[in-house]
Phi, psi and omega in degrees: 000134183287139179264130179292135178251013180288130177280116184265002180293135187298328179292348181270353178294137181300325182291332174291311183298317184290331178288322176297315181294316182297318179290328179294334181290342180293333180299322182283347181267355191304311182250304191296341184297333178264003182304316181292344182269352187301318182296316179291325182291325181295324178289323181295328183244036183301334181284349179281133181294140182056040187299330182294322178293315183291324177297319179293330176296330177303327178284321194257342183296331174302323180301321182294322181279340170291317177304318180282322185277333187295316177297328177292318177300321178298319178296317182297313182294328176286328184272317191244351178115162185271316190293319182297319178295321179296317180295317179295316181294325176298315182291314183299324179304311182296319181293306186294317181293319180289345182301329183296348177287337184237341185303124187276347183230161180293323176297323179288328173301314183295325177295315176298326179285335174291319179292324176298322177296321180294320177298317179295321180302312178293321180294313184291320181294315186283326179286323178290321178293324174300317178302314181287338175282316184294316191243126181233172179065225183287337179291335182297299182301326179294320181284322173298324173293319179295318178304308179297325179292313177299318179300318182294317176294322178295321179296319177303312181294314181298317179294322177294318176294319176301314179298332181275314185284343178294341174291335175284314181192146180293339178286335190305318180304336179294340183291337180296332181293339180293350175299338179301330182292337176283335181276333185303315179298324177298314179300315184293323189261333193258315188282157177227151179282117181290154176287133179244157181309131182290148177287129184299141181297145178276131180290140178295158178299143179273134186275321187209171183304326180300318178296325179298316177297317177299322183292319176301317180293322178299319179291329175292323179284329184226071184295151176290132182294147181300142177282148178291134181278142176268123182281085185297316181298316179296318178297317178300319178299314181294314182293322178295320178300314183294324175298316180294319180296321182286327175302317179292311183304314187286357170298332183290299181294334183278315190252342196293320182296323177292317182295318183289325178296320179290324188283312187225010180071026184285147180269179183300322182294319180293323178296322178297319181293320179296317176300319179298323177297321181292319180292331178298315180286335168301314179296317180295321178294320180298317178292336181274349183303318184306320181288322183294320185291341179285341188243335190231155177282167177301316183293319179296317177297316180298321179299313180292318184296318181292328174297315179300312179298317179297318178292324179296316181289324178297323178295314179301314182292335181270359187290144173242004178192199183292329193304298185291336175291319180292330179281317186290321181302307181297322179297309176302317183293323177297317180293321179291327179293334176277324190296308191294308176296332175300312177290325181293314177296321182301312178296312182300324182275354189256350184244156175301149178309318184293340183253004188295320181300314182293321180297318181282336172293322177286331171302310175302320178301313182293321179302311184272341174295318178299319179297318178293321180290337187308308181289336177288330176277321186282322188297320176298322179293317180296319178292327180281335180225268182194162176300324179297323177293322180298313180295321180293321178293326176297313180299318179296323181297319181284326175298319175297318179296319179296318180298319178298315183291328175294316177298323179295318179295320182295317182296319182289328185281326184241048190301310181303315180298318181295316180297325179296315182294319185290326183246000000 
């Protein structure tokens, strides 16, 4: 008699996978989707004092509130569950993101962007935690790579659409956020709350010394299993690396449209299409991650990825026309596409199940802290020199970081020989 090979696990249903992937795409639209509109928005609010600074904050203020909200979201998903937070965050995302269509003033737009950041904090933490709950073993890095790849493709499509509709109005890209209302019913009806480790029962109070001796004997016979250790040093390294990578990455949505306009006279639509090309290669890199992790370690993948991003940014910063920009964007995008899922899987596989929500919440915090810090780091350099210098310095920084990691790997692999040479 033939044995059925159909996988009946609920998380293997296509509708479950596509719901997870669909909701994941909203996180990448939080900031960059309005990037092509920044220059026209600056013109619309030209009467506002320091308008260039405030308009750039429209792009980055969600990141600040994600930084604040993600640790809280991590605590909520570990304490109260994943699905309810995901549903609430998806609805809030649609309301806050779409508010830019009608908000009459720049301060009200910034309020909407702040609420959008809170929504993304809950959304990103809950959906990624659900994925790591649903998929274990070899399925986890494959699905997280698929998630990052789909996010990259969605960002490519969204930026392309944004670059097209911005010709109608600078407000038009805000309409893309309304897609969240299509995802909310799927989250409510399709996804399920996974079973989590039960809280160990509390021992009743001991009545007399005889009970104390009985309890000692019971513990000898059935000792409590050792608790899993949290690798604090490793997590600090991963989070710190992610902050630096995101500071560099977000130079593109923050500075690129202005830089490209000064370099070749490009309009908002052309900048949007150039950004879409970068995110396309980001998606290709993310989809390739599953194959890389089967052959290489996390640190090896990180070293190569940082080198690729550094080379891409160095090319962009050295450009005198379109050629080096066209070369640099895909190279940097591919490297970034490998970096984020690599660090994400590294965190998910390194922490105990009971702490995964909080660990991934801090991952989201690091991700968006880098995005928020990016204009604060870049603007003084750009004002003191030029945007091309900023891009070139960012590229050199990552190349140096990649070189240091390569030397570290070499030293660990050939430690006795290295010690002999050094001393």
